[in-house]
C-alpha positions as CSV (number, residue, x, y, z in Angstrom):
1,M,-40.7,223.6,125.5
2,N,-44.3,222.5,124.6
3,V,-43.1,219.8,122.2
4,I,-40.7,218.1,124.6
5,K,-43.6,218.4,127.3
6,F,-45.7,216.6,124.5
7,I,-43.2,214.0,123.8
8,V,-43.1,213.6,127.9
9,Y,-46.3,213.4,128.8
10,Q,-48.3,212.2,125.9
11,V,-45.9,209.5,124.8
12,L,-43.2,208.6,126.8
13,S,-45.2,208.8,129.7
14,N,-47.9,206.5,128.6
15,E,-46.1,203.7,129.1
16,T,-48.1,201.6,126.9
17,L,-47.2,203.9,124.0
18,F,-43.6,203.9,125.0
19,L,-43.4,200.2,125.2
20,G,-45.2,199.5,121.5
21,I,-42.2,202.3,120.5
22,I,-39.6,200.0,122.1
23,A,-40.8,196.8,120.3
24,L,-41.2,198.5,117.2
25,I,-37.6,199.7,117.2
26,G,-36.6,195.7,118.1
27,L,-38.3,194.6,115.9
28,L,-36.7,197.0,113.0
29,F,-33.1,196.2,113.7
30,Q,-34.2,192.8,113.8
31,R,-35.4,193.2,109.8
32,K,-38.3,191.2,111.2
33,N,-41.2,191.3,108.2
34,L,-44.0,193.4,108.1
35,S,-46.3,191.1,109.5
36,E,-44.2,190.0,112.2
37,T,-43.4,193.5,112.9
38,V,-47.1,194.4,113.5
39,K,-47.9,191.1,115.4
40,G,-45.3,192.0,117.6
41,V,-45.5,195.7,118.3
42,V,-49.7,195.1,118.6
43,H,-49.1,192.0,121.3
44,T,-46.8,194.3,123.2
45,I,-49.2,197.2,123.4
46,V,-52.3,194.9,123.8
47,G,-50.9,192.7,126.4
48,F,-49.5,196.0,128.6
49,A,-53.4,197.4,127.9
50,I,-54.7,194.8,129.3
51,L,-51.8,194.3,132.1
52,M,-52.8,198.0,133.3
53,A,-56.8,197.1,132.9
54,G,-56.3,194.7,135.4
55,V,-54.1,196.9,137.7
56,N,-57.0,199.7,137.5
57,I,-59.5,196.6,138.3
58,L,-57.4,196.2,141.8
59,I,-57.1,199.6,142.5
60,N,-60.8,200.8,141.7
61,S,-61.4,197.9,144.2
62,L,-59.2,198.3,147.1
63,S,-58.7,202.0,147.2
64,P,-62.3,203.7,148.3
65,V,-62.5,200.6,151.0
66,I,-58.9,202.3,152.1
67,T,-60.0,205.7,151.7
68,K,-62.9,205.4,153.6
69,L,-60.6,203.4,156.4
70,N,-58.8,206.6,156.7
71,A,-61.3,208.9,157.0
72,T,-63.1,206.8,159.7
73,W,-60.5,207.2,162.1
74,H,-61.0,211.0,161.9
75,V,-57.1,211.9,161.4
76,H,-55.4,214.0,159.3
77,G,-52.6,212.3,158.2
78,V,-50.2,211.2,154.8
79,L,-51.5,208.7,152.4
80,P,-48.4,207.3,150.5
81,T,-49.6,206.9,146.6
82,N,-47.4,208.0,143.8
83,D,-50.0,208.3,140.9
84,A,-51.9,211.2,143.4
85,A,-48.4,212.8,144.6
86,F,-46.8,213.1,141.3
87,G,-50.0,214.9,140.1
88,I,-49.5,217.4,143.0
89,V,-46.1,218.3,141.8
90,M,-47.2,218.4,138.0
91,H,-48.9,222.0,139.2
92,F,-46.0,223.4,140.3
93,N,-45.2,224.6,136.5
94,Q,-41.7,225.6,137.7
95,I,-40.8,222.3,139.0
96,A,-42.9,220.5,136.5
97,N,-40.4,221.9,133.9
98,D,-37.4,220.6,135.4
99,V,-39.1,217.0,136.2
100,I,-38.8,216.9,132.0
101,L,-35.6,218.0,132.0
102,T,-34.4,215.8,134.9
103,F,-36.5,211.8,133.3
104,I,-34.7,213.0,130.0
105,L,-31.1,213.7,131.2
106,A,-31.4,211.0,134.0
107,F,-32.5,208.4,131.1
108,I,-29.5,209.4,128.5
109,I,-27.5,209.2,131.6
110,H,-28.4,205.6,132.4
111,L,-28.2,204.4,128.6
112,F,-24.5,205.6,128.9
113,L,-23.5,203.9,131.8
114,V,-25.4,200.4,130.7
115,K,-23.3,200.9,127.6
116,I,-20.0,201.2,129.2
117,T,-20.0,199.5,132.9
118,P,-18.7,196.2,132.2
119,G,-20.6,192.7,133.6
120,K,-23.8,190.9,132.4
121,L,-25.5,191.6,135.9
122,F,-25.4,195.4,134.9
123,K,-26.7,195.1,131.8
124,N,-30.0,196.1,132.5
125,V,-32.4,199.0,130.8
126,Y,-35.6,200.3,133.1
127,L,-38.2,200.7,130.7
128,M,-40.9,202.0,133.4
129,A,-41.0,205.5,132.5
130,Q,-43.9,206.3,134.8
131,M,-41.8,205.1,137.3
132,M,-38.7,207.2,136.4
133,L,-41.5,210.3,136.4
134,Y,-42.1,209.6,139.8
135,L,-38.9,209.3,140.9
136,A,-38.0,212.7,139.0
137,A,-40.5,214.7,140.9
138,F,-39.8,213.0,144.2
139,L,-36.3,214.6,143.8
140,N,-37.2,218.0,142.3
141,V,-39.1,218.5,145.7
142,T,-36.7,217.1,148.2
143,I,-33.4,217.9,146.5
144,P,-34.0,221.8,147.0
145,T,-35.4,221.2,150.6
146,V,-32.0,219.3,151.7
147,L,-29.6,220.7,150.3
148,H,-31.1,224.6,149.1
149,T,-30.2,224.5,145.3
150,N,-31.9,226.3,142.3
151,N,-33.3,224.9,140.0
152,W,-30.7,223.8,137.5
153,E,-28.5,222.3,140.3
154,T,-31.3,220.4,141.1
155,V,-32.1,218.8,137.7
156,I,-27.8,217.8,137.0
157,I,-28.1,216.3,140.7
158,G,-31.5,214.6,140.3
159,A,-30.6,213.4,137.1
160,V,-27.3,211.9,138.4
161,L,-28.5,210.4,141.1
162,S,-31.5,209.2,139.3
163,A,-29.3,207.5,136.6
164,L,-27.1,205.5,138.8
165,Y,-30.2,204.3,140.7
166,L,-31.9,203.0,137.3
167,T,-28.8,201.8,135.9
168,Y,-27.3,199.6,138.9
169,S,-30.7,198.8,141.1
170,P,-31.7,196.6,138.6
171,A,-28.9,194.4,139.2
172,I,-30.0,193.3,142.6
173,T,-33.3,191.8,141.7
174,R,-31.2,190.1,138.4
175,Y,-28.4,188.5,140.8
176,L,-31.0,187.6,143.5
177,A,-33.7,185.8,140.9
178,R,-31.1,184.6,138.9
179,H,-32.2,180.7,139.2
180,W,-36.0,182.0,138.5
181,M,-35.7,184.8,136.1
182,H,-33.5,185.0,133.1
183,D,-34.7,187.2,130.4
184,T,-36.0,189.9,132.3
185,T,-35.4,191.8,135.9
186,L,-37.4,194.1,137.7
187,G,-37.6,197.9,137.2
188,F,-40.0,199.1,140.0
189,M,-38.5,200.8,142.9
190,D,-38.8,197.7,144.5
191,Q,-35.2,196.4,143.7
192,V,-33.1,197.3,146.7
193,G,-35.9,196.5,149.4
194,A,-35.8,192.9,147.8
195,I,-32.5,192.0,149.7
196,I,-34.8,193.0,153.1
197,A,-37.5,190.7,151.5
198,H,-34.8,187.8,150.6
199,Y,-33.1,187.6,153.6
200,V,-36.1,187.7,156.1
201,G,-38.0,185.3,153.9
202,K,-34.5,182.9,154.5
203,W,-34.7,184.0,158.5
204,C,-38.0,183.7,159.2
205,G,-38.7,180.5,156.8
206,S,-37.6,177.6,155.0
207,R,-36.0,176.0,152.2
208,D,-37.6,172.8,152.0
209,P,-39.5,172.6,149.1
210,Q,-42.7,171.7,150.5
211,Q,-42.9,175.1,152.5
212,D,-42.8,177.0,148.8
213,A,-46.2,179.0,149.0
214,D,-47.0,177.4,145.6
215,N,-46.0,174.0,145.9
216,M,-47.8,173.7,149.6
217,R,-48.9,170.0,150.7
218,L,-52.4,170.2,151.5
219,P,-55.5,167.7,151.6
220,K,-56.8,166.2,149.2
221,W,-60.3,168.2,149.9
222,A,-58.1,171.3,149.7
223,S,-56.4,170.4,147.0
224,M,-58.6,173.2,145.1
225,F,-56.8,176.1,146.6
226,K,-53.6,174.9,144.4
227,D,-55.4,177.0,141.7
228,D,-54.7,180.2,142.1
229,T,-58.0,181.6,141.0
230,V,-60.1,179.8,143.5
231,M,-57.5,181.0,146.1
232,L,-58.1,184.3,145.8
233,F,-62.1,184.0,145.4
234,F,-61.6,182.4,148.8
235,V,-59.2,185.1,150.5
236,M,-59.7,188.4,149.0
237,P,-63.1,188.5,150.0
238,L,-62.3,188.0,153.8
239,I,-60.1,190.5,153.2
240,F,-62.3,193.1,152.1
241,I,-64.7,191.8,155.1
242,G,-61.8,192.3,157.8
243,I,-61.4,196.1,156.2
244,G,-65.1,196.6,156.1
245,L,-65.6,196.0,160.0
246,A,-63.1,198.0,160.8
247,V,-64.4,200.7,159.0
248,G,-67.8,199.6,159.9
249,P,-71.5,199.6,158.3
250,H,-72.3,202.8,158.3
251,G,-69.1,204.0,156.2
252,I,-69.2,201.2,154.0
253,Q,-73.3,201.9,153.3
254,Q,-71.9,205.2,152.1
255,L,-69.6,203.9,149.6
256,M,-72.4,202.0,148.3
257,G,-74.6,204.6,148.2
258,H,-78.7,204.6,148.7
259,T,-80.7,203.5,146.2
260,A,-82.7,200.9,146.9
261,T,-81.2,197.9,144.9
262,N,-77.9,197.9,146.8
263,N,-76.7,195.1,147.9
264,N,-76.3,194.0,152.2
265,W,-72.9,196.1,152.8
266,I,-71.3,192.6,153.6
267,I,-72.2,191.3,150.4
268,W,-71.2,194.5,148.7
269,L,-67.6,193.6,150.1
270,I,-68.0,190.0,149.0
271,L,-68.5,191.4,146.0
272,Q,-65.4,193.5,145.9
273,G,-63.4,190.9,147.0
274,I,-64.3,189.2,144.3
275,N,-63.8,191.9,141.4
276,F,-60.4,192.2,143.1
277,T,-59.8,188.2,142.1
278,A,-61.1,189.2,138.6
279,G,-58.7,191.8,137.9
280,I,-55.6,189.7,139.4
281,V,-57.0,187.2,136.5
282,I,-56.8,190.2,133.6
283,L,-53.7,190.9,134.8
284,M,-51.8,188.0,134.7
285,Y,-53.4,187.2,131.1
286,G,-51.7,190.7,130.3
287,V,-48.8,190.0,131.5
288,N,-48.2,186.5,129.6
289,M,-48.9,188.5,126.4
290,F,-47.1,191.2,127.6
291,I,-43.5,189.2,128.2
292,A,-44.1,186.6,125.3
293,A,-43.9,190.2,122.7
294,I,-41.7,192.2,124.6
295,V,-38.8,190.0,125.4
296,P,-37.9,189.0,122.2
297,A,-38.5,192.4,120.2
298,F,-36.5,194.1,123.2
299,K,-33.4,191.5,122.0
300,G,-33.0,193.9,118.7
301,I,-32.1,196.8,120.9
302,S,-29.5,195.0,122.8
303,E,-28.1,193.1,120.2
304,K,-27.8,196.1,117.9
305,L,-27.0,199.0,120.7
306,L,-26.7,197.6,124.1
307,P,-25.4,194.0,123.7
308,G,-26.0,191.5,126.3
309,A,-29.0,194.1,128.1
310,I,-32.1,192.9,129.2
311,P,-35.7,195.0,130.4
312,A,-36.3,195.8,133.6
313,L,-39.8,196.1,133.9
314,G,-42.8,196.4,136.6
315,A,-43.8,194.3,139.3
316,P,-46.6,192.4,137.6
317,T,-44.7,191.5,135.1
318,I,-43.0,188.8,138.1
319,F,-45.8,188.1,139.5
320,P,-46.3,184.3,137.4
321,Y,-43.2,183.4,139.0
322,S,-44.8,182.8,142.4
323,P,-48.7,183.9,142.8
324,M,-49.0,182.4,145.9
325,G,-45.5,183.6,147.4
326,G,-46.9,186.7,146.1
327,M,-50.6,186.6,148.2
328,F,-48.9,185.8,151.4
329,G,-46.5,188.9,151.2
330,F,-49.7,191.1,150.4
331,L,-51.2,189.6,153.0
332,G,-48.2,190.3,155.4
333,S,-47.8,193.5,153.9
334,S,-51.3,194.8,154.8
335,I,-51.3,193.6,158.4
336,G,-47.9,195.6,158.6
337,C,-49.3,199.1,157.3
338,I,-52.5,199.3,159.2
339,L,-50.3,198.4,161.9
340,V,-48.1,201.4,161.4
341,T,-51.3,203.1,161.3
342,I,-52.6,202.1,164.4
343,L,-49.1,203.0,166.4
344,T,-49.2,206.3,164.5
345,I,-52.3,206.8,166.2
346,T,-52.0,205.9,169.4
347,C,-48.2,207.5,169.8
348,H,-49.9,210.8,168.8
349,A,-46.6,210.7,166.1
350,P,-45.9,213.6,163.9
351,V,-47.3,212.3,161.1
352,I,-50.5,209.8,160.6
353,V,-49.5,207.2,157.8
354,F,-52.6,205.9,156.5
355,P,-52.2,202.4,155.0
356,S,-50.9,202.5,151.1
357,P,-53.3,200.5,148.3
358,I,-50.0,200.6,146.3
359,I,-47.4,199.5,149.3
360,M,-50.1,196.7,150.5
361,Y,-50.6,194.8,146.7
362,F,-47.6,195.7,144.8
363,D,-44.5,196.4,147.0
364,G,-46.6,193.3,148.9
365,M,-46.6,190.7,146.2
366,V,-43.0,191.8,144.5
367,M,-41.7,191.1,148.8
368,G,-43.9,188.0,148.9
369,I,-42.2,186.5,146.0
370,F,-38.7,187.1,147.1
371,G,-40.0,186.1,150.6
372,N,-41.1,182.8,148.9
373,K,-38.1,181.9,146.8
374,A,-36.2,182.5,150.0
375,G,-38.3,180.9,152.8
376,G,-41.5,179.4,151.4
377,W,-44.6,180.8,152.3
378,R,-43.5,182.1,156.1
379,G,-40.9,184.0,154.3
380,A,-43.3,185.3,152.2
381,L,-45.8,186.6,155.3
382,A,-42.6,187.9,156.9
383,A,-41.4,189.0,153.6
384,G,-44.6,191.5,153.4
385,F,-44.9,192.2,156.9
386,V,-41.8,193.5,157.7
387,T,-41.4,195.6,154.1
388,G,-44.8,196.9,154.9
389,M,-44.0,198.5,158.2
390,I,-40.5,199.5,156.9
391,S,-42.4,201.4,153.8
392,S,-44.9,203.1,155.9
393,A,-43.0,204.4,159.2
394,A,-40.2,205.5,157.0
395,V,-43.1,208.2,155.4
396,I,-42.5,209.7,159.1
397,L,-39.0,210.7,158.4
398,F,-39.2,211.7,154.9
399,Y,-42.6,213.6,154.4
400,P,-40.9,216.2,156.0
401,L,-38.4,216.6,153.6
402,T,-40.8,217.0,150.6
403,G,-41.1,220.9,150.6
404,K,-43.8,221.9,148.9
405,M,-45.8,219.0,148.8
406,F,-45.3,218.6,152.9
407,G,-48.7,219.1,154.2
408,S,-50.9,217.6,151.2
409,G,-51.5,214.6,152.8
410,L,-50.0,212.9,150.2
411,T,-46.4,211.1,148.8
412,W,-44.5,208.6,147.5
413,S,-44.8,205.0,148.5
414,N,-42.8,202.2,147.2
415,I,-40.3,200.8,149.6
416,D,-37.2,202.0,147.9
417,Y,-37.9,205.8,148.8
418,A,-37.6,204.4,152.3
419,V,-34.3,202.2,152.2
420,V,-32.6,204.5,149.6
421,W,-34.1,207.8,148.7
422,M,-34.7,208.3,152.6
423,P,-31.4,207.7,153.6
424,I,-29.5,209.5,150.6
425,L,-31.6,212.8,151.5
426,Y,-30.5,212.9,155.0
427,L,-27.0,212.0,154.0
428,L,-27.2,215.0,151.6
429,K,-28.3,217.2,154.6
430,G,-25.8,216.3,156.9
431,I,-23.3,216.9,154.3
432,R,-24.4,221.1,153.7
433,M,-24.4,221.1,157.5
434,L,-21.3,219.9,158.2
435,I,-20.1,222.4,155.3
436,L,-22.1,225.4,156.5
437,H,-20.3,224.6,160.2
438,I,-16.8,224.2,159.2
């Protein structure tokens, strides 16, 4: 088990190394020469490392302000954030072992299902190992709660359910994005939620090309805002100032510290917004390098082992398809998440749900892109808003099902936990109660 733990936690769960290994295998299958192989592997690893450096800048800029916002409201609630929730689960020794077994078994079943399932649409290999581990952890605390299963029953049921999701959900985004995304698909726990984003965008927006967030006609003086970096440079500080006003000057001063060299709290928020913009620019550079390396390398695996398969990758890999659509989705999602928080406080809900940076930014960007492709900028804004509210509000229902995690103040984010796994859990719970009743 120690060897397996080392492989899973030190290699497979480190997506930089995991994807580098995938690139190496693909290039070796294609019999590339040494220089081409080394170049492909290095570009894959470095590209993904740059991408993750951008992600870390985004999280480090946004999370402290959101955390302070949550503390300012003086209520005890739950913050949806995958990384922290996963970290708590891994402190439960037996469950941690079961998570590893679920992860390995689920991936093996997933590859088998990809191999045997007919139809080009379903030939997608889920390569986001970290997201697979998060899902395995989620299932290992929820299934025993709803079904009262023992460890092995939990592992088997969790692995089968996980494998079915990993195999067939990327087909949804592959179909929805068939006209604008060809060599990859999405594998980020947002695939089913993309259906909602698509139809909300379609119903609330317009298919007029002029309404596309990335092609909007602007006055001559405003044409500079067609540059994503320029747009973000002005928009993100305003978003940070808005959140900062809700926190208040005292709370922001606490984040800044009390040294004599500190800036004015408004200036500090503006600089955080600029840092966030820099993170996005770095992220996009890493995405371009990573995609340019991993897609050709993966063809070796698809040709030899899984003919016709394409990789299912994380949210940042689709950001280049509609940068401004993503930003409208982020804005809408932020409004939706904060609104749910206000409503859960004012309505004295049994669970107070704090706004989640993961839902607001990563899910919001993805939902905004699908909303924009279906209905322009209004569709992107509406898609982000609706899915942000759904993701946050669903926590009220599925948080009590998380077993040992309940009461920790942390739970899982991403919209598919709300629209896929919450209904499945309640269905399983209902089946068990029905069987007991009979």
